[in-house]
ROGU-246487 format. One record per residue (C-alpha): x, y, z; residue number from 1. Coordinates in Angstrom, 2 decimals, decimal comma. Last residue first. Example, Ala and Ser with C-alpha at 12.3 -4.5 7.8 and 13.67 -1.06 7.14 Angstrom:
13,67/-1,06/7,14/2
12,30/-4,50/7,80/1
//
This chain:
151,32/86,91/109,80/262
153,83/84,84/107,84/261
156,94/87,00/107,44/260
159,33/84,50/109,00/259
159,03/83,41/112,61/258
158,39/79,69/112,21/257
162,03/78,61/111,95/256
162,66/75,33/113,79/255
165,07/73,84/111,24/254
164,60/70,12/110,58/253
166,63/68,58/107,79/252
167,89/65,46/109,56/251
165,66/63,06/107,63/250
163,39/62,32/110,57/249
163,19/66,05/111,18/248
161,68/66,36/107,70/247
158,04/66,00/108,82/246
155,86/64,61/106,02/245
152,68/66,19/104,66/244
150,39/64,11/102,46/243
148,02/65,30/99,71/242
145,21/62,81/99,31/241
145,24/60,61/96,19/240
143,74/61,86/92,93/239
147,02/61,87/90,96/238
148,60/59,15/93,04/237
150,65/58,57/96,19/236
151,09/62,27/96,88/235
153,96/63,96/98,66/234
154,74/67,24/100,36/233
157,87/67,48/102,51/232
158,10/69,50/105,69/231
160,72/71,78/107,28/230
162,28/72,70/103,96/229
161,60/76,44/104,50/228
159,54/76,42/101,29/227
157,74/73,32/102,52/226
156,95/75,11/105,79/225
155,59/78,06/103,79/224
153,44/75,74/101,68/223
152,10/74,06/104,82/222
151,23/77,46/106,34/221
149,45/78,50/103,14/220
147,32/75,34/103,31/219
146,63/75,94/107,01/218
145,45/79,50/106,29/217
143,19/78,38/103,43/216
141,59/75,53/105,36/215
141,25/77,45/108,65/214
139,67/80,49/107,00/213
137,14/78,30/105,17/212
135,87/76,69/108,35/211
136,93/73,22/109,35/210
134,39/70,58/110,43/209
136,52/67,81/111,94/208
139,38/70,23/112,52/207
142,28/70,33/110,10/206
145,75/68,77/110,00/205
144,26/65,35/109,25/204
142,83/66,64/105,97/203
146,42/67,32/104,83/202
147,09/63,63/105,15/201
149,78/62,94/107,71/200
153,19/61,39/107,03/199
154,78/59,25/109,72/198
154,79/58,43/113,42/197
152,79/61,52/114,35/196
153,50/63,66/117,43/195
156,10/65,77/115,65/194
153,73/66,19/112,69/193
151,01/67,52/114,98/192
153,36/70,03/116,60/191
154,74/71,16/113,23/190
151,23/71,76/111,87/189
150,19/73,77/114,93/188
153,32/75,94/114,75/187
152,72/76,64/111,08/186
149,05/77,35/111,87/185
150,09/80,01/114,38/184
152,36/81,75/111,86/183
149,81/81,52/109,06/182
147,18/83,22/111,19/181
143,71/82,03/112,16/180
141,56/84,21/114,43/179
139,15/85,93/112,05/178
136,45/87,86/113,91/177
133,08/86,24/114,07/176
129,86/86,38/112,10/175
127,57/83,62/113,27/174
126,29/81,02/110,85/173
123,13/80,16/109,00/172
122,81/77,63/106,19/171
125,62/75,55/107,66/170
128,80/74,91/105,58/169
129,27/71,22/104,85/168
129,06/71,74/101,07/167
131,33/74,79/101,26/166
133,90/72,89/103,33/165
133,96/70,04/100,80/164
134,45/72,50/97,96/163
137,31/74,22/99,80/162
139,02/70,89/100,42/161
138,65/69,81/96,80/160
139,96/73,19/95,58/159
143,01/72,93/97,85/158
143,93/69,51/96,46/157
143,44/70,75/92,90/156
145,77/73,69/93,53/155
148,43/71,40/94,95/154
148,13/69,14/91,90/153
148,36/72,18/89,57/152
151,59/73,21/91,31/151
153,05/69,87/90,18/150
153,84/66,77/92,20/149
155,90/64,28/90,13/148
158,94/64,15/92,39/147
158,10/64,74/96,07/146
157,80/68,29/97,24/145
160,11/70,64/99,13/144
159,05/73,86/97,47/143
161,47/75,89/95,37/142
161,82/79,66/95,40/141
164,45/80,92/92,94/140
161,90/81,17/90,13/139
160,04/83,82/92,09/138
156,34/83,07/92,71/137
154,20/85,49/90,73/136
152,38/88,21/92,59/135
148,86/88,74/93,85/134
148,18/92,17/95,28/133
149,08/92,97/98,90/132
146,01/93,79/100,92/131
146,38/96,95/102,98/130
144,58/97,20/106,29/129
143,14/100,41/107,75/128
140,05/100,10/105,54/127
139,22/96,91/107,42/126
138,77/98,90/110,63/125
136,24/101,16/108,89/124
134,35/98,12/107,62/123
134,36/96,66/111,13/122
132,97/99,92/112,50/121
130,20/99,94/109,90/120
129,37/96,32/110,74/119
129,06/97,22/114,44/118
126,94/100,27/113,64/117
124,61/98,16/111,51/116
124,29/95,59/114,30/115
123,42/98,34/116,79/114
120,76/99,69/114,43/113
119,30/96,24/113,85/112
119,02/95,62/117,59/111
117,49/99,06/118,20/110
114,89/98,47/115,48/109
113,85/95,22/117,18/108
113,63/96,92/120,58/107
111,63/99,84/119,16/106
109,15/97,55/117,39/105
108,68/95,50/120,57/104
108,09/98,68/122,59/103
105,48/99,85/120,09/102
103,63/96,54/120,33/101
103,66/96,68/124,15/100
102,47/100,27/124,51/99
98,78/99,30/124,63/98
99,51/97,31/127,82/97
97,19/94,33/127,94/96
94,19/93,74/125,69/95
92,12/92,42/128,63/94
89,59/90,01/127,13/93
90,87/87,09/129,22/92
90,24/89,04/132,42/91
92,03/87,49/135,39/90
90,96/88,47/138,91/89
87,28/88,05/137,97/88
85,03/90,74/139,45/87
85,84/93,29/136,79/86
86,09/97,08/136,97/85
86,58/98,58/133,52/84
89,83/100,52/133,00/83
89,35/104,22/132,54/82
90,49/105,56/129,15/81
93,61/107,73/129,34/80
95,95/104,86/128,39/79
93,86/104,08/125,34/78
93,97/107,73/124,22/77
97,77/107,84/124,56/76
98,10/104,66/122,48/75
95,91/106,18/119,75/74
97,92/109,42/119,87/73
101,15/107,47/119,47/72
99,77/105,46/116,54/71
98,57/108,60/114,78/70
102,03/110,13/115,16/69
103,62/106,91/113,90/68
101,45/107,02/110,77/67
102,33/110,70/110,32/66
106,06/109,89/110,44/65
105,58/106,97/108,04/64
104,11/109,36/105,49/63
107,44/111,06/104,97/62
107,49/114,76/105,74/61
108,44/117,19/102,99/60
110,07/120,27/104,41/59
108,35/123,62/104,71/58
110,57/124,70/107,63/57
107,42/125,21/109,68/56
106,19/121,78/108,58/55
109,39/120,15/109,83/54
109,18/121,98/113,12/53
105,53/120,94/113,48/52
106,57/117,30/113,03/51
109,17/117,66/115,77/50
106,61/119,23/118,10/49
104,37/116,23/117,42/48
107,16/113,93/118,66/47
107,74/116,07/121,73/46
104,07/115,90/122,75/45
103,83/112,17/121,97/44
106,94/111,42/124,01/43
105,66/113,29/127,05/42
102,18/111,70/126,99/41
103,55/108,25/126,17/40
105,77/108,05/129,21/39
107,57/104,88/128,10/38
107,96/102,05/130,62/37
109,77/99,23/128,79/36
112,12/101,70/127,06/35
113,00/103,09/130,48/34
113,14/106,84/130,12/33
116,15/109,15/130,31/32
114,28/111,99/128,53/31
117,01/112,25/125,91/30
117,18/108,45/125,55/29
113,44/108,14/125,00/28
113,47/111,07/122,57/27
116,34/109,53/120,60/26
114,64/106,13/120,46/25
111,47/107,85/119,20/24
113,38/109,63/116,43/23
114,96/106,39/115,23/22
111,54/104,75/115,26/21
110,13/107,61/113,18/20
112,77/107,34/110,47/19
116,42/107,86/109,57/18
117,11/110,66/112,01/17
119,50/113,61/112,32/16
118,48/115,42/109,13/15
115,55/117,27/110,70/14
117,51/118,78/113,59/13
115,65/118,59/116,87/12
114,95/121,51/119,18/11
113,86/120,01/122,49/10
110,60/121,36/123,97/9
110,87/124,07/126,63/8
108,23/126,38/125,17/7
110,85/128,81/123,85/6
112,74/126,02/122,06/5
115,45/123,89/123,66/4
118,89/122,83/122,42/3
119,67/119,14/122,58/2
122,56/117,87/124,75/1
//
């Protein structure tokens, strides 16, 4: 709740706002007004009081605040002018509500402000997570891969998939929360391999238009399954697709998908 001055106007701190639109949104909220039906007379009076406070404190006022003040007074003057009486029910020369442009500016600014707050909150949430630095694979860890497949071949396969996803990536996309985990993708891979009659190309484990998170998470899930000897990685040739084979057919299946894979 804002403190009040002797004349009843709200006492507003100078450093609380980022610009004139931010100040106007605060005044509208404080006065419990509908943004589509702004009482220009009240808002203009409180806005000018704010400017006088800044001048009294001998603070520099940005020019945009004076421009908004002039705009508010112009809108107030238009609303005070009597409307001409016309015989026609629809007057094509009627300029409409003089507050409309200001309302549109406030709505657009409000959307950007809410988006900025959402991104700020997501950044704060991300600060609560710790990313483990890259580390070398221990020599004791061996993947279940066919003879002749090297780590460089696996890296090349992943790079081709990432490049294809980047090429197919739309120009604009919605920001959404990540929902792929290694544990879930391990379960998905095992289910698809169980339903298949033989090896599946790695591409076949992905959606038709996979996003980057799905490609990387699924690739890590396949590597973890190979480490657990639940699947076997094979490749017919150097540039051939990477294939994933279910080891249950060879009697080596162990349904362990609960290791440290989140």
